[in-house]
ROLO-558707 format. One record per atom (N, C-alpha, C): atom name; residue in one letter; x, y, z. Coordinates in pm, whole numbers, plus 50000, padded with zeros to 5 digits. Layout:
BEGIN
CA/A/X/Y/Z
...
# end
This chain:
BEGIN
N/M/51403/49510/47834
CA/M/51380/49654/47833
C/M/51247/49690/47766
N/K/51214/49617/47658
CA/K/51089/49644/47587
C/K/50970/49626/47679
N/K/50972/49519/47761
CA/K/50862/49492/47853
C/K/50852/49603/47957
N/N/50968/49650/48004
CA/N/50968/49758/48103
C/N/50909/49886/48045
N/M/50941/49915/47920
CA/M/50888/50033/47853
C/M/50737/50022/47836
N/E/50690/49902/47809
CA/E/50546/49880/47797
C/E/50476/49903/47930
N/L/50537/49857/48038
CA/L/50481/49879/48171
C/L/50473/50027/48204
N/M/50579/50100/48170
CA/M/50581/50244/48195
C/M/50474/50317/48115
N/G/50452/50269/47993
CA/G/50352/50331/47906
C/G/50210/50315/47957
N/Q/50189/50221/48049
CA/Q/50055/50197/48104
C/Q/50028/50280/48229
N/I/50128/50351/48277
CA/I/50115/50428/48401
C/I/50082/50574/48368
N/D/49972/50622/48424
CA/D/49923/50757/48393
C/D/50029/50864/48414
N/L/50102/50854/48524
CA/L/50203/50956/48556
C/L/50313/50965/48451
N/M/50338/50854/48380
CA/M/50449/50849/48285
C/M/50408/50879/48140
N/K/50278/50896/48116
CA/K/50230/50906/47978
C/K/50276/51032/47904
N/S/50316/51134/47979
CA/S/50362/51257/47913
C/S/50511/51253/47881
N/I/50579/51143/47917
CA/I/50722/51128/47889
C/I/50739/51026/47777
N/T/50810/51061/47673
CA/T/50825/50971/47559
C/T/50921/50857/47591
N/P/50908/50744/47524
CA/P/51001/50632/47544
C/P/51146/50673/47519
N/Q/51166/50761/47421
CA/Q/51302/50807/47390
C/Q/51363/50885/47507
N/E/51279/50969/47571
CA/E/51325/51045/47687
C/E/51360/50951/47803
N/I/51272/50856/47828
CA/I/51296/50760/47937
C/I/51426/50684/47913
N/E/51446/50640/47790
CA/E/51567/50564/47756
C/E/51691/50648/47781
N/S/51684/50777/47746
CA/S/51801/50865/47766
C/S/51827/50887/47915
N/Y/51720/50894/47995
CA/Y/51737/50911/48140
C/Y/51800/50787/48202
N/L/51760/50671/48152
CA/L/51817/50546/48202
C/L/51965/50535/48167
N/I/51999/50577/48047
CA/I/52139/50570/48001
C/I/52227/50664/48083
N/E/52177/50786/48109
CA/E/52258/50884/48183
C/E/52260/50855/48334
N/G/52167/50772/48381
CA/G/52167/50734/48523
C/G/52077/50815/48613
N/S/52000/50911/48556
CA/S/51909/50989/48641
C/S/51783/50911/48673
N/C/51762/50803/48599
CA/C/51655/50707/48628
C/C/51715/50567/48632
N/K/51653/50480/48709
CA/K/51704/50343/48722
C/K/51588/50249/48751
N/I/51595/50129/48697
CA/I/51493/50028/48726
C/I/51555/49924/48820
N/T/51488/49902/48934
CA/T/51538/49809/49035
C/T/51438/49697/49057
N/Q/51489/49575/49066
CA/Q/51404/49458/49092
C/Q/51418/49416/49238
N/Y/51307/49380/49298
CA/Y/51306/49329/49434
C/Y/51239/49192/49437
N/K/51299/49099/49508
CA/K/51238/48968/49524
C/K/51134/48973/49635
N/K/51049/48872/49640
CA/K/50948/48864/49745
C/K/51013/48872/49883
N/N/50957/48959/49969
CA/N/51000/48982/50107
C/N/51130/49061/50121
N/N/51183/49112/50009
CA/N/51298/49202/50018
C/N/51254/49335/50080
N/I/51342/49394/50162
CA/I/51313/49527/50219
C/I/51346/49632/50112
N/V/51250/49719/50085
CA/V/51272/49829/49990
C/V/51331/49949/50064
N/H/51276/49978/50183
CA/H/51327/50087/50267
C/H/51313/50049/50414
N/F/51416/50083/50492
CA/F/51412/50060/50636
C/F/51357/50185/50707
N/V/51308/50166/50828
CA/V/51265/50279/50910
C/V/51383/50375/50929
N/G/51360/50504/50907
CA/G/51464/50604/50926
C/G/51551/50630/50804
N/E/51532/50551/50698
CA/E/51610/50571/50575
C/E/51567/50700/50506
N/V/51664/50773/50452
CA/V/51634/50899/50383
C/V/51565/50872/50250
N/C/51458/50948/50223
CA/C/51388/50937/50095
C/C/51451/51038/49999
N/S/51528/50989/49901
CA/S/51603/51078/49812
C/S/51561/51067/49666
N/K/51457/50986/49639
CA/K/51416/50967/49500
C/K/51269/50931/49494
N/L/51212/50958/49379
CA/L/51073/50918/49352
C/L/51077/50776/49297
N/E/50987/50690/49347
CA/E/50982/50552/49301
C/E/50843/50521/49250
N/I/50836/50471/49128
CA/I/50709/50435/49066
C/I/50707/50283/49049
N/I/50607/50219/49105
CA/I/50597/50073/49098
C/I/50546/50034/48959
N/L/50627/49959/48886
CA/L/50589/49915/48752
C/L/50508/49786/48759
N/S/50544/49697/48850
CA/S/50471/49572/48869
C/S/50502/49518/49007
N/G/50413/49431/49058
CA/G/50435/49372/49189
C/G/50352/49437/49298
N/K/50392/49416/49422
CA/K/50320/49472/49537
C/K/50417/49507/49649
N/V/50400/49626/49703
CA/V/50483/49676/49812
C/V/50391/49714/49928
N/V/50434/49687/50051
CA/V/50351/49722/50167
C/V/50431/49807/50266
N/I/50358/49892/50338
CA/I/50415/49966/50450
C/I/50379/49888/50575
N/E/50480/49857/50656
CA/E/50459/49775/50775
C/E/50508/49846/50900
N/R/50440/49817/51010
CA/R/50474/49876/51139
C/R/50490/49765/51242
N/I/50597/49771/51319
CA/I/50619/49671/51424
C/I/50552/49720/51551
N/E/50457/49640/51602
CA/E/50386/49675/51724
C/E/50475/49649/51845
N/E/50434/49702/51961
CA/E/50511/49684/52084
C/E/50527/49536/52118
N/S/50428/49457/52078
CA/S/50433/49313/52106
C/S/50533/49241/52017
N/G/50583/49311/51915
CA/G/50676/49250/51821
C/G/50610/49202/51693
N/N/50476/49205/51690
CA/N/50404/49163/51570
C/N/50419/49267/51459
N/L/50416/49220/51335
CA/L/50428/49307/51219
C/L/50289/49336/51164
N/M/50252/49464/51152
CA/M/50120/49501/51106
C/M/50130/49573/50972
N/T/50051/49529/50874
CA/T/50048/49594/50744
C/T/49958/49717/50750
N/I/50013/49833/50716
CA/I/49938/49959/50720
C/I/49873/49988/50586
N/A/49948/49970/50478
CA/A/49895/50002/50345
C/A/49973/49922/50241
N/E/49910/49902/50125
CA/E/49979/49832/50017
C/E/49975/49916/49889
N/F/50078/49899/49807
CA/F/50092/49973/49682
C/F/50115/49875/49568
N/L/50047/49901/49456
CA/L/50055/49811/49341
C/L/50110/49886/49220
N/G/50110/49821/49104
CA/G/50161/49883/48982
C/G/50094/50016/48954
N/G/50175/50119/48927
CA/G/50123/50253/48900
C/G/50127/50343/49021
N/D/50142/50284/49141
CA/D/50150/50365/49262
C/D/50291/50421/49281
N/V/50299/50523/49366
CA/V/50423/50598/49385
C/V/50468/50592/49531
N/L/50599/50577/49551
CA/L/50659/50585/49684
C/L/50743/50712/49695
N/G/50733/50780/49807
CA/G/50818/50897/49831
C/G/50771/51023/49762
N/G/50650/51024/49710
CA/G/50600/51138/49633
C/G/50599/51269/49709
N/N/50561/51265/49834
CA/N/50561/51387/49915
C/N/50672/51386/50019
N/L/50714/51268/50061
CA/L/50812/51256/50168
C/L/50947/51318/50132
N/M/50989/51304/50007
CA/M/51122/51351/49969
C/M/51137/51503/49976
N/F/51024/51576/49981
CA/F/51030/51721/49989
C/F/51003/51772/50131
N/S/50992/51679/50224
CA/S/50968/51715/50363
C/S/51096/51763/50430
N/K/51080/51840/50539
CA/K/51196/51882/50618
C/K/51260/51761/50688
N/N/51180/51658/50707
CA/N/51230/51533/50767
C/N/51200/51418/50673
N/P/51278/51406/50567
CA/P/51248/51308/50461
C/P/51293/51165/50495
N/Y/51245/51115/50608
CA/Y/51285/50982/50652
C/Y/51163/50889/50655
N/Y/51183/50769/50604
CA/Y/51072/50673/50603
C/Y/51035/50639/50748
N/P/50908/50662/50786
CA/P/50866/50638/50925
C/P/50838/50491/50955
N/M/50824/50410/50849
CA/M/50794/50268/50866
C/M/50869/50188/50761
N/T/50874/50058/50781
CA/T/50942/49969/50687
C/T/50858/49952/50560
N/V/50925/49952/50446
CA/V/50860/49929/50317
C/V/50915/49798/50261
N/T/50825/49703/50233
CA/T/50866/49567/50194
C/T/50797/49523/50066
N/A/50871/49454/49980
CA/A/50812/49395/49860
C/A/50744/49264/49901
N/K/50614/49254/49881
CA/K/50541/49133/49921
C/K/50534/49030/49808
N/E/50579/49069/49691
CA/E/50595/48975/49579
C/E/50703/49034/49489
N/A/50745/48960/49389
CA/A/50848/49011/49298
C/A/50802/49146/49243
N/T/50884/49248/49258
CA/T/50843/49385/49228
C/T/50948/49458/49144
N/L/50898/49538/49051
CA/L/50984/49617/48963
C/L/50954/49765/48989
N/I/51057/49844/49019
CA/I/51039/49984/49054
C/I/51127/50075/48968
N/L/51066/50180/48914
CA/L/51140/50284/48842
C/L/51177/50393/48941
N/E/51308/50422/48952
CA/E/51356/50526/49043
C/E/51394/50650/48962
N/I/51347/50766/49008
CA/I/51380/50894/48943
C/I/51449/50981/49048
N/N/51574/51020/49022
CA/N/51644/51098/49125
C/N/51590/51241/49132
N/K/51625/51310/49238
CA/K/51565/51440/49269
C/K/51595/51545/49162
N/D/51718/51546/49111
CA/D/51754/51644/49008
C/D/51671/51624/48882
N/R/51658/51500/48838
CA/R/51578/51470/48718
C/R/51432/51508/48741
N/L/51383/51480/48862
CA/L/51244/51512/48894
C/L/51220/51662/48885
N/F/51312/51744/48937
CA/F/51299/51889/48928
C/F/51298/51936/48783
N/R/51384/51874/48701
CA/R/51388/51913/48560
C/R/51260/51873/48487
N/L/51203/51759/48524
CA/L/51074/51720/48465
C/L/50965/51818/48504
N/F/50968/51863/48629
CA/F/50869/51961/48674
C/F/50875/52090/48590
N/S/50997/52135/48564
CA/S/51013/52263/48493
C/S/50993/52249/48341
N/D/51027/52134/48286
CA/D/51021/52116/48141
C/D/50892/52052/48091
N/N/50823/51979/48177
CA/N/50706/51902/48135
C/N/50589/51934/48230
N/H/50510/52034/48194
CA/H/50403/52078/48282
C/H/50290/51975/48294
N/E/50274/51892/48193
CA/E/50174/51786/48200
C/E/50214/51685/48307
N/F/50342/51652/48311
CA/F/50393/51561/48414
C/F/50375/51624/48552
N/L/50407/51752/48565
CA/L/50394/51822/48693
C/L/50249/51819/48742
N/S/50157/51845/48650
CA/S/50014/51845/48685
C/S/49970/51706/48733
N/S/50011/51601/48660
CA/S/49975/51464/48698
C/S/50036/51426/48833
N/Y/50159/51471/48854
CA/Y/50230/51441/48979
C/Y/50159/51506/49098
N/L/50127/51634/49085
CA/L/50062/51706/49195
C/L/49925/51648/49226
N/E/49853/51609/49122
CA/E/49721/51548/49141
C/E/49733/51415/49216
N/Y/49828/51333/49173
CA/Y/49848/51203/49238
C/Y/49886/51221/49385
N/V/49988/51303/49409
CA/V/50038/51321/49545
C/V/49931/51379/49637
N/S/49854/51477/49588
CA/S/49748/51539/49669
C/S/49644/51435/49708
N/D/49599/51357/49612
CA/D/49496/51256/49638
C/D/49545/51150/49735
N/H/49665/51099/49711
CA/H/49712/50984/49787
C/H/49772/51021/49923
N/T/49814/51146/49942
CA/T/49860/51188/50074
C/T/49745/51182/50173
N/V/49630/51230/50131
CA/V/49511/51227/50217
C/V/49468/51084/50245
N/I/49464/51003/50140
CA/I/49421/50863/50154
C/I/49514/50787/50248
N/L/49645/50800/50226
CA/L/49741/50726/50309
C/L/49740/50775/50453
N/G/49729/50908/50471
CA/G/49724/50964/50606
C/G/49604/50911/50683
N/D/49489/50908/50618
CA/D/49368/50855/50682
C/D/49383/50707/50713
N/R/49446/50633/50621
CA/R/49462/50489/50638
C/R/49553/50457/50757
N/I/49660/50533/50771
CA/I/49751/50511/50882
C/I/49682/50542/51016
N/K/49609/50655/51022
CA/K/49536/50687/51144
C/K/49432/50579/51174
N/H/49368/50533/51068
CA/H/49262/50433/51076
C/H/49313/50304/51141
N/Y/49435/50261/51105
CA/Y/49489/50137/51160
C/Y/49556/50157/51295
N/V/49635/50262/51307
CA/V/49716/50279/51427
C/V/49629/50305/51551
N/N/49519/50377/51533
CA/N/49438/50419/51647
C/N/49323/50325/51681
N/R/49311/50211/51615
CA/R/49198/50123/51639
C/R/49242/49991/51701
N/T/49151/49934/51781
CA/T/49176/49802/51837
C/T/49153/49697/51728
N/I/49196/49574/51755
CA/I/49174/49465/51659
C/I/49024/49443/51636
N/R/48947/49446/51745
CA/R/48803/49426/51731
C/R/48740/49536/51645
N/E/48781/49658/51664
CA/E/48727/49770/51585
C/E/48759/49751/51436
N/S/48880/49703/51408
CA/S/48919/49677/51269
C/S/48835/49566/51208
N/I/48811/49460/51285
CA/I/48730/49348/51236
C/I/48586/49393/51213
N/I/48529/49466/51309
CA/I/48391/49513/51297
C/I/48374/49604/51176
N/S/48472/49692/51154
CA/S/48467/49781/51038
C/S/48464/49701/50908
N/Y/48549/49598/50901
CA/Y/48554/49514/50781
C/Y/48423/49438/50763
N/L/48370/49381/50872
CA/L/48247/49303/50863
C/L/48128/49391/50823
N/N/48123/49511/50876
CA/N/48016/49604/50837
C/N/48022/49637/50689
N/F/48144/49660/50641
CA/F/48162/49692/50499
C/F/48118/49575/50410
N/E/48162/49455/50446
CA/E/48128/49338/50365
C/E/47979/49305/50374
N/S/47918/49328/50490
CA/S/47775/49303/50506
C/S/47693/49391/50412
N/K/47732/49518/50403
CA/K/47663/49610/50311
C/K/47693/49573/50166
N/K/47817/49538/50138
CA/K/47858/49504/50002
C/K/47786/49378/49953
N/Q/47774/49276/50041
CA/Q/47710/49150/50003
C/Q/47560/49150/50031
N/N/47514/49259/50096
CA/N/47372/49274/50129
C/N/47321/49153/50207
N/S/47399/49113/50306
CA/S/47365/48994/50383
C/S/47434/48997/50519
N/S/47373/48935/50618
CA/S/47437/48923/50749
C/S/47525/48799/50756
N/I/47520/48720/50650
CA/I/47610/48604/50637
C/I/47715/48640/50533
N/I/47835/48665/50579
CA/I/47942/48714/50491
C/I/48025/48599/50438
N/K/48024/48583/50307
CA/K/48104/48479/50244
C/K/48249/48526/50235
N/L/48340/48441/50276
CA/L/48482/48476/50275
C/L/48544/48434/50141
N/S/48602/48531/50073
CA/S/48664/48502/49944
C/S/48815/48489/49956
N/M/48864/48481/50080
CA/M/49009/48473/50102
C/M/49037/48388/50226
N/T/49160/48351/50243
CA/T/49200/48273/50360
C/T/49204/48364/50483
N/K/49207/48302/50601
CA/K/49217/48381/50724
C/K/49348/48461/50726
N/K/49453/48403/50671
CA/K/49581/48474/50666
C/K/49570/48599/50580
N/A/49506/48586/50463
CA/A/49488/48700/50373
C/A/49398/48805/50436
N/L/49295/48759/50507
CA/L/49204/48852/50575
C/L/49278/48929/50683
N/A/49363/48859/50758
CA/A/49443/48925/50863
C/A/49532/49033/50803
N/E/49595/49004/50691
CA/E/49682/49102/50625
C/E/49600/49220/50575
N/K/49480/49193/50526
CA/K/49395/49298/50470
C/K/49356/49401/50576
N/I/49323/49353/50697
CA/I/49280/49447/50800
C/I/49395/49490/50892
N/G/49516/49439/50862
CA/G/49634/49488/50932
C/G/49661/49428/51068
N/V/49632/49297/51084
CA/V/49661/49229/51211
C/V/49729/49096/51183
N/Q/49782/49034/51287
CA/Q/49842/48902/51272
C/Q/49732/48796/51266
N/R/49760/48685/51197
CA/R/49659/48580/51182
C/R/49615/48525/51317
N/T/49712/48503/51407
CA/T/49677/48451/51540
C/T/49591/48550/51617
N/S/49621/48680/51602
CA/S/49541/48782/51670
C/S/49400/48786/51615
N/L/49387/48770/51482
CA/L/49255/48766/51420
C/L/49173/48648/51472
N/S/49233/48529/51472
CA/S/49163/48408/51517
C/S/49121/48421/51663
N/R/49209/48478/51745
CA/R/49179/48494/51887
C/R/49061/48590/51907
N/E/49062/48701/51832
CA/E/48956/48800/51848
C/E/48823/48751/51792
N/L/48828/48677/51682
CA/L/48704/48618/51628
C/L/48643/48522/51730
N/A/48727/48444/51797
CA/A/48678/48350/51898
C/A/48613/48426/52014
N/K/48675/48538/52054
CA/K/48618/48619/52162
C/K/48484/48679/52120
N/M/48476/48722/51994
CA/M/48351/48780/51943
C/M/48241/48674/51937
N/R/48279/48550/51910
CA/R/48181/48441/51912
C/R/48135/48414/52056
N/E/48228/48415/52150
CA/E/48194/48396/52291
C/E/48100/48507/52340
N/D/48119/48628/52286
CA/D/48037/48742/52328
C/D/47903/48746/52255
N/G/47877/48646/52170
CA/G/47749/48638/52101
C/G/47732/48734/51986
N/L/47844/48782/51929
CA/L/47837/48877/51818
C/L/47833/48808/51683
N/I/47905/48696/51671
CA/I/47918/48629/51542
C/I/47922/48477/51558
N/E/47901/48410/51448
CA/E/47933/48268/51433
C/E/48016/48258/51306
N/F/48108/48164/51298
CA/F/48190/48154/51178
C/F/48239/48013/51153
N/N/48272/47988/51027
CA/N/48339/47864/50988
C/N/48444/47900/50885
N/S/48493/47803/50811
CA/S/48604/47829/50718
C/S/48562/47910/50595
N/V/48432/47918/50568
CA/V/48389/47985/50444
C/V/48300/48107/50467
N/S/48255/48130/50590
CA/S/48166/48244/50613
C/S/48168/48289/50758
N/I/48122/48414/50777
CA/I/48104/48471/50911
C/I/47961/48523/50918
N/S/47887/48477/51017
CA/S/47747/48519/51034
C/S/47739/48624/51144
N/L/47676/48737/51113
CA/L/47658/48844/51212
C/L/47528/48821/51286
N/L/47535/48809/51417
CA/L/47419/48783/51500
C/L/47352/48914/51542
N/N/47233/48906/51596
CA/N/47157/49027/51632
C/N/47236/49120/51724
N/K/47309/49059/51817
CA/K/47386/49141/51913
C/K/47492/49226/51844
N/F/47541/49180/51729
CA/F/47642/49254/51653
C/F/47591/49392/51614
N/F/47461/49403/51585
CA/F/47404/49527/51533
C/F/47351/49618/51644
N/E/47362/49574/51769
CA/E/47311/49656/51880
C/E/47403/49775/51909
# end
């Protein structure tokens, strides 16, 4: 419990709530800490969002099953991030995609009644909550549109352009495996390898296990 309280104390949204208050909420049951193992489903598509969830540690991802049956990662959430912040107050409070723990994850759950009481009794918490939800609703909405409406090649080109500017080079050093890269841009590893091969055939890039070189045709 002490470690959990320390984790909560590091999260901006929770800093206006005292450890004593949190402990009392846990005892009465209006708050709960849930552990998820790697690859456990946190929420299924269509599940009702009835509580606010704050990730204390670990990593959670939103995933979408494509028509081909492949699983595509849309967004990831780490310690300090919130699930259900705006969804639970929607007229249709149902998770539109699967939410999965990608590593051992610890989540603080706050039920709706407790959340309403925190809003009315703790204006600092309310202010932090509204700021977080406003910022991340826009970010997540853009990210979902960004992935869902783009082809695999467009996703790869966007990533390569970003890394080229970041590394200030047309030879991009890879700091991750192909599998990790595929997850980062939201495609399957086999789809990534296939598209990279096509881009090489089209004279856009050359690549090996440690780098991807952007050729002149890439910038045309």
